[in-house]
KELUM-870583 format. One record per atom (N, C-alpha, C): x, y, z; residue in three letters. Coordinates in steps of 0.02 Angstrom, whole numbers, plus 50000, padded with zeros to 5 digits. Example, Ala and Ser with C-alpha at 12.3 -4.5 7.8 and 13.67 -1.06 7.14 Angstrom:
2
506604971650390ala
506154977550390ala
506604983550390ala
506424988850354ser
506844994750357ser
506455000250394ser
//
This chain:
156
511254914354928met
510834910254893met
510224914054853met
509954919154900lys
509544924154861lys
509684928554804lys
510474930654796gly
510604933754739gly
510434929754678gly
510704922054688thr
510684919454639thr
510074916954603thr
509584915754653leu
508754916754648leu
508514922354584leu
508614928054640tyr
508554933554584tyr
509074934254537tyr
509554933454513arg
509884932854461arg
509464928354402arg
509374922854427ala
509104916654391ala
508304919454356ala
508054923954388leu
507354925654377leu
507524932154355leu
507744936554330ala
507864943054306ala
508204939954231ala
508664934054248gly
508884931654168gly
508064928654140gly
507794924854176ala
507244922654143ala
506614927154103ala
506604932654142leu
506134936154116leu
506434940854065leu
507034940954067met
507544945454005met
507364941453938met
507534935553955val
507154929953900val
506664929153864val
506134928753919gly
505594929253908gly
505404936153863gly
505644942753884ala
505484948053850ala
505764949353791ala
506304945353765cys
506584945453703cys
506324940553664cys
506124935153693thr
505674931553645thr
504924935053623thr
504594938653660ala
504094941453655ala
504344946253600ala
504874950053600ala
504924955453549ala
505074951153495ala
505454946853479met
505434943653417met
504944940853384met
504544937753433ala
503704935053411ala
503294940953373ala
503514945653409ala
502974951953385ala
503464955153310ala
504044953853306asn
504444955053242asn
504534951653189asn
504114944453220asp
504064938553181asp
503534938253119asp
503334942153100gly
502494942753062gly
501954942153094gly
502084945153154gln
501344943853208gln
500984954153200gln
501454956453158val
500844962553140val
500664962453060val
500274965353041arg
500024967052972arg
500304974152957arg
500314974552882thr
500824979952836thr
500364986652878thr
499764985752884ser
499464991952896ser
499674995552974ser
499814991253041gln
499964992853088gln
500944993253089gln
501034993753023leu
501874991653057leu
502154999153067leu
501915005353028leu
502285010353050leu
502095013653129leu
501665011853155gly
501225013053213gly
501685010253271gly
502115004453244ser
502214998153305ser
502894999853320ser
503285003653275asp
504045006553297asp
504105014153258asp
504365018253267pro
504635023853253pro
505335022853191pro
505605017253210glu
506165016053150glu
505695013153092glu
505195008753097tyr
505005007953028tyr
504595014053004tyr
504435018353025arg
503955024752997arg
504725029052969arg
505095030453010glu
505715034752981glu
506165030052924glu
506295024652913thr
506455020252864thr
506025022152799thr
505245021652807trp
504765021852757trp
504765028452746trp
504995033152781gln
504805040752752gln
505295041952703gln
505935039352720lys
506505041252694lys
506325036252614lys
506045029952627val
505745027252544val
505265033752504val
504855034952525val
504265039552495val
504325045652494val
504985048652524lys
505155056852522lys
505405058052433lys
505585053952405lys
505815055452340lys
505265055152288lys
504855051052305gln
504335048652270gln
503765052752242gln
503575053452198glu
503135057452165glu
502325056152147glu
501865058752164arg
501165055452155arg
500855048952175arg
501205048052253leu
500985042252282leu
500235045752328leu
499975039852318pro
499015040952364pro
499335040052466pro
499025043652464asp
499055045052561asp
499155036752588asp
498725032752566trp
498745024452597trp
499565021852583trp
499775023552526val
500455021152507val
501045023552564val
500885031552572ile
501155035252602ile
501235033652682ile
500725032652689asn
500625029052770asn
500625025052786asn
500675020152725leu
500495012852746leu
499865011452779leu
499205014752769ser
498725016252804ser
498145011252773ser
498315006952718gly
497595004252695gly
497424997752717gly
497174994552686ala
496894986652720ala
497324980852687ala
497704978252766ser
497924972552759ser
497644965952792ser
497464961652744thr
497184956152766thr
497544949552802thr
498074949752775glu
498664945752802glu
499234947852853glu
499494943552879gln
500054945152935gln
500604946352880gln
501074949552927met
501754949352880met
502014944052903met
502604942452852met
503014934652857met
503924938052856met
504114934352890ala
504794933752876ala
505184929952828ala
505374933252775ile
505584929852722ile
506364932352705ile
506734927252685glu
507464926152675glu
507794929152600glu
507984933952591glu
508184933852518glu
508884937452521glu
509514931752475asp
509954934652480asp
510504934852547asp
510244927852589gly
510454929052658gly
510224933552724gly
509994937852679asp
509594942952727asp
508814942152754asp
508674943052825lys
507934942152829lys
507484948952827lys
506864948452791tyr
506444954452792tyr
505784952352811tyr
505564957252827leu
504774956252846leu
504294958152787leu
504004954552766val
503564955952708val
502834954552713val
502644958152679gly
501774959752676gly
501434963152633gly
500714962052615pro
500274965052565pro
500124970152602pro
499874975752554leu
499314982152583leu
498974983652524leu
498324985152534cys
497854987052471cys
497634994052512cys
497244999652457glu
496905004452484glu
496435002352538glu
495824998052502thr
495394994952542thr
495314987552516thr
494914982952554glu
495054974352531glu
494834975452457glu
494054979652442gln
493844977952383gln
494314980552315gln
494844986852339ser
495334987852275ser
495744983252281ser
495814977452302cys
496624973852284cys
496664970852235cys
496164968652200asp
495994966652143asp
496484972852087asp
496394979852112ser
496634985052051ser
497304988152074ser
497314987352158ser
497974990752165ser
498104988252242ser
498754987452234arg
499014983352289arg
499844985152306arg
500104985352365leu
500664984652384leu
501204981352416leu
501644976952377ile
502074971052423ile
502534975852460ile
502684974252527val
503064977752557val
503674973652590val
504284978452613ala
504764971552642ala
505354977452672ala
505364974452740phe
505704979452762phe
506324974552798phe
506864978752790ser
507454975152825ser
507334971652904ser
507704966352910trp
507584965152996trp
507824968853050trp
508384974153015asp
508674979453060asp
508434985653048asp
507804986653009lys
507474991652987lys
507884996852953lys
508384994852944asp
508625000652900asp
508465001752806asp
508244997952787glu
508014998152723glu
507454995252720glu
507064999252666ala
506254995552637ala
506344996252573ala
505884990752551tyr
505734990952474tyr
504954989852459tyr
504694991052420ala
503964991352384ala
503824988852315ala
503404986252298leu
503114984652228leu
502534986852244leu
502304991652193trp
501554994252195trp
501294991152148trp
500834989352126val
500404984152078val
499714988052056val
499684989951992gln
498904991651971gln
498884990051910gln
498184987451925val
497974984051857val
497094988751844val
497074987751778pro
496364993051773pro
495964990651798pro
495614995951819ala
494914991951866ala
494524990551800ala
494084986651814gly
493494983251783gly
493864979651717gly
494424976851729leu
494674971051682leu
494304965951673leu
494104962351615pro
493614958051588pro
493814953951629pro
493614947951639ala
493794941751680ala
494094935951635ala
494044936851559asp
494444933551527asp
495234934951518asp
495174942051534lys
496034946851533lys
496374943351588lys
497104942551579ser
497574940451639ser
497814945551671ser
497644947951734pro
497814953651775pro
498624953551765pro
499154948751765ser
499824950051746ser
499914952551687ser
499624952151622arg
499774955651555arg
499574962151570arg
499214965751617his
498884971951598his
499124976051677his
499534973551710thr
499974977151768thr
500494982751754thr
500214987251781asp
500654993451786asp
501214993251865asp
501884990651860lys
502084992151919lys
502574996451936lys
502754997251984arg
503155004352013arg
503525001452087arg
504345001852067trp
504694998752125trp
504795005752166trp
504765003552225leu
504875009352279leu
505595007452343leu
506005012452327gly
506725010052396gly
507175007052348gly
507365008752266glu
507635005952244glu
507974998852258glu
507534992352236pro
507734984452254pro
508124985252203pro
508494977952210asn
509004975952162asn
508574971052149asn
508884967052105asp
508684960352062asp
508434957252098asp
508704952752149gly
508454949452183gly
507994952352234gly
507954956352249met
507174958852303met
506654961052262met
506774962752202lys
506224964952145lys
505914955952132lys
506314951552130gln
506104944652104gln
505754941452177gln
506124944352249met
505644941252293met
504984944252307met
505074949852297leu
504234953952288leu
503904952152235leu
504034949852176glu
503534947552132glu
503314938852156glu
503684937252183glu
503584931152203glu
503104932452224glu
503154935252289gln
502434937352353gln
501904937752289gln
502004941852252leu
501424943052216leu
501074938952180leu
501474933152154lys
501134926652132lys
500834923552165lys
500994924652229lys
500474919152270lys
499914918952278lys
499564926652255asp
498854928552253asp
498594923052188asp
498224919552217pro
497734916152154pro
497344919352096pro
497064926252128asn
496854929752071asn
497234934552043asn
498044933952043tyr
498724936452006tyr
498824931851966tyr
498474930751891tyr
498804926351870tyr
498954927751788tyr
//
């Protein structure tokens, strides 16, 4: 009887731990916290930025400002953890990164968007954007990252 009770209790604890781990991985983290949350994310991101030239430190280290939590998004049947990042909150209108990590942490992609600073209010940011892709995303991934960008009401 005691053995059955202990096994049931151990099973319940394991289910609770797995649920907590899944919740922590289901968008409960901000992009700026991601590389410090798990070495697998850091290793994957290092592979993405390793061959890139002229990236600022905040992109290399994902150390900018994140005002939103990351979200789980499905693309072509695969799940990704996706979130935005800016160098600072004040610079989000002129430079931002939309990052996507595969659920298994083996792949990462990003869209780095730069808009000229001081763009007049009557000019559409989307028409003056310089885009740079990181991680060699396919067309479906590019579309998903661009859709995330378009959700920003300041990007029209």
